[in-house]
C-alpha positions as CSV (number, residue, x, y, z in Angstrom):
1,X,10.9,15.4,-23.0
2,X,6.6,15.4,-22.8
3,X,6.7,11.3,-22.5
4,X,9.3,11.7,-19.4
5,X,7.1,14.2,-17.8
6,X,4.2,11.6,-18.0
7,X,6.5,8.8,-16.6
8,X,7.2,11.4,-14.0
9,X,3.6,12.6,-13.5
10,X,2.6,9.1,-13.6
11,X,4.9,7.8,-10.9
12,X,3.7,11.0,-8.8
13,X,0.2,9.8,-9.0
14,X,1.5,6.5,-7.7
15,X,2.9,8.7,-4.6
16,X,-0.7,10.7,-3.6
17,X,-2.2,7.0,-3.9
18,X,0.3,5.5,-1.2
19,X,0.0,9.2,0.8
20,X,-3.8,8.7,0.6
21,X,-3.0,4.6,1.8
22,X,-1.0,5.7,4.6
23,X,-2.9,8.8,5.8
24,X,-6.0,6.3,6.3
25,X,-3.6,3.9,8.4
26,X,-2.1,6.8,10.8
27,X,-3.9,9.0,13.3
28,X,-3.0,12.6,14.3
29,X,0.1,14.5,13.4
30,X,1.1,11.6,11.4
31,X,-1.7,11.6,9.4
32,X,-1.4,15.1,8.4
33,X,2.1,14.6,7.2
34,X,0.6,12.4,4.9
35,X,-2.1,14.7,3.8
36,X,0.3,17.3,3.0
37,X,2.3,14.3,1.0
38,X,-1.1,13.9,-0.6
39,X,-1.7,17.1,-1.9
40,X,2.0,17.7,-2.8
41,X,2.0,14.9,-5.0
42,X,-1.0,15.5,-6.6
43,X,-0.1,18.9,-7.4
44,X,3.0,17.5,-9.2
45,X,1.2,15.0,-10.9
46,X,-1.2,17.3,-12.1
47,X,1.6,19.8,-13.2
48,X,3.3,17.2,-15.0
49,X,0.7,16.0,-16.8
50,X,-0.6,19.3,-18.1
51,X,2.7,20.1,-19.1
52,X,3.4,16.7,-21.2
53,X,0.0,17.7,-23.4
54,X,1.1,21.4,-24.0
55,X,3.5,22.5,-26.4
56,X,4.5,21.7,-29.9
57,X,5.6,18.2,-29.1
58,X,2.0,18.0,-27.0
59,X,1.1,14.1,-26.1
60,X,-3.0,13.7,-26.9
61,X,-4.5,14.0,-24.0
62,X,-6.5,10.7,-24.5
63,X,-3.4,8.8,-24.9
64,X,-1.4,10.8,-22.2
65,X,-4.6,10.3,-19.9
66,X,-4.5,6.7,-20.3
67,X,-0.6,6.3,-19.9
68,X,-0.8,8.4,-16.7
69,X,-3.9,6.3,-15.2
70,X,-1.8,3.1,-16.4
71,X,1.2,3.9,-14.6
72,X,-0.5,5.3,-11.6
73,X,-2.6,1.7,-11.6
74,X,0.0,-0.5,-11.6
75,X,2.8,1.7,-9.4
76,X,-0.7,1.4,-6.8
77,X,-0.8,-2.5,-7.3
78,X,3.3,-2.6,-6.2
79,X,3.0,-0.3,-3.7
80,X,-0.5,-2.7,-2.3
81,X,1.9,-5.4,-2.5
82,X,5.0,-4.0,-0.6
83,X,4.1,-1.6,1.0
84,X,0.3,-2.3,2.3
85,X,1.0,-6.4,1.7
86,X,-1.5,-7.3,-0.3
87,X,-1.8,-10.8,-1.8
88,X,-0.1,-11.8,-4.9
89,X,-2.5,-14.0,-6.8
90,X,-2.0,-14.9,-11.0
91,X,-4.7,-12.9,-12.1
92,X,-3.8,-10.2,-10.3
93,X,-0.4,-10.0,-12.0
94,X,-1.4,-11.3,-15.5
95,X,-3.4,-8.4,-15.6
96,X,-1.0,-5.8,-14.5
97,X,0.8,-7.0,-17.1
98,X,-1.4,-7.0,-20.0
99,X,-1.6,-2.7,-18.5
100,X,1.5,-2.3,-18.5
101,X,2.0,-4.2,-22.4
102,X,-1.4,-1.6,-23.1
103,X,0.7,1.3,-22.1
104,X,3.7,0.6,-24.0
105,X,1.8,-0.3,-27.0
106,X,0.1,3.3,-26.6
107,X,4.0,4.8,-26.5
108,X,4.5,3.3,-29.8
109,X,1.7,3.9,-31.9
110,X,1.6,7.9,-30.6
111,X,3.5,10.5,-31.8
């Protein structure tokens, strides 16, 4: 269950990165809504990460933080490509896939 919470926390980390990017691109009331989304995603992400490192089946903080930031980083790159129209180049995708492999590796060598 803690791994599921951690994965969801990483997805909300991606959410707050997207909200931050959209808030930067917008003005007025729309910007305020994106800032509210940013704060909500940030809170949910941090809370779920806290829950994943707590309890009997807690994930070690070093592993949890690495997985959380890895999910957020990959999600940020994917959001950048599809939402913010950032370029897709070979080396960028190569390192994204190595990051994904590293996160999966951490899952297999951890509790």
